N, C-alpha and C positions, 0 to 999 in steps of 0.2 A: 659123739660130744657136739656141743653146739657152740657158737660163736660168743655166747652170753649165757650168763645165769637167767635173764628175762626170756631168751630165745627159748631156754630149754624147757621154762615153765611153759610157754605157749606150745610147744611140741608135745607136751604130755597133757595139756589141757583137751585138745582137741580129741584125744582118746577117751577121755574120762566123761561121766555123767555126772550131772549135776547133785544128785544125790550120793555120789561115792567121794566122800571126802579123804583126800589119799593122806596116809601116814607113813611113817620110816622113811621118807626121802632123804638123800644124801647129796650133797654139792661135793663135786671132786674136780678141782683144778689140776689143769695138765699144761706144760710148758714142751713146744716141740723146738728143739734147738735148730737154728738156721739151716744147718749143714743136712739136716733128715729131710728127704725127699718128700714133698707133698703134692700129689698131683691133683689135676683138676678135672672135672666132670667131664670135659670135652673129650677124655679119652675113652670116657664110658659114658656116651650120651643117654643111654637106656637109664643110667642111675637116677635122672631127674625126670624121669617120665612120669606122669600121673597114675599110670597103670602099674601097680604094687606091686604084681607078680612079675613084670618084666623090669622094674627098678630093682628088686632083690635078687633077680638073675644076673643083673649087671653088677651089683655089689658082690655076689658069691665069685663072679669071675674074676673080678678084681681081686679078692680075698685069696682066692687059689693061684693066681699068676703070680703074686708076690713081688708085684712091679714097684710098689712102695709102700711106707710104713702107715701113711696117710692119704687118705682121698678126700678132698673138700666137694661138697655137693651143695647144690641151690637149697635152701629151705623151703617146703611145698607151704608152711605156713605165714611167713614174713618174707615178700619179695625183697631181694637185695642183701639178705643176709644168709648166713652158711652155716652148715653141719659138717662134722668131720668124723670120717669114720677111721678109725684105727686097727691096725692089723696086727694083733698082740704076736702072731707067728713068725712076723719079718724081724730079721737081724735089728733092725734100727729101732724098733720098739724099745728095746732095753734102755735107748738113751731120752726117751722122752721122761721127764721129770712128773712125775705124778704127786700131790699133795695128799696128805691124810684126807678122809672125808670128814664132811662137816656136816650136820644135823640141817634139816630144811624144812621149814614148814611152810605151806601153802597159806596165802591169804584167805579166810574164811570168807570174806565178801566176794571171792571170785567164784563161791558156789553158791550164793545166795539167789533166790529168785527175785527178780525185780519186776 
């Protein structure tokens, strides 16, 4: 999950080519209650590592540890913004309010050659 829809768009765009116009995307909003524990990346410093394999291994370790329902990690795309990893196996996951998906369309200008 991303801190905002705008960040989610950018996080997706960095993995797309200009000729691949994305279709079929949805936006799903979630609310994490105050009492649900969110831990920061400082507990898993490798999660913010630019080396994808090391970052993924840190995320896998967090997931398997069951330490929290949510892990907050810095965006590699927008400094100062945050992404949130959700552990659906954690007991507190059921307390996270998830809204129904809404269709999302990327602005076509993002894929125009300039």
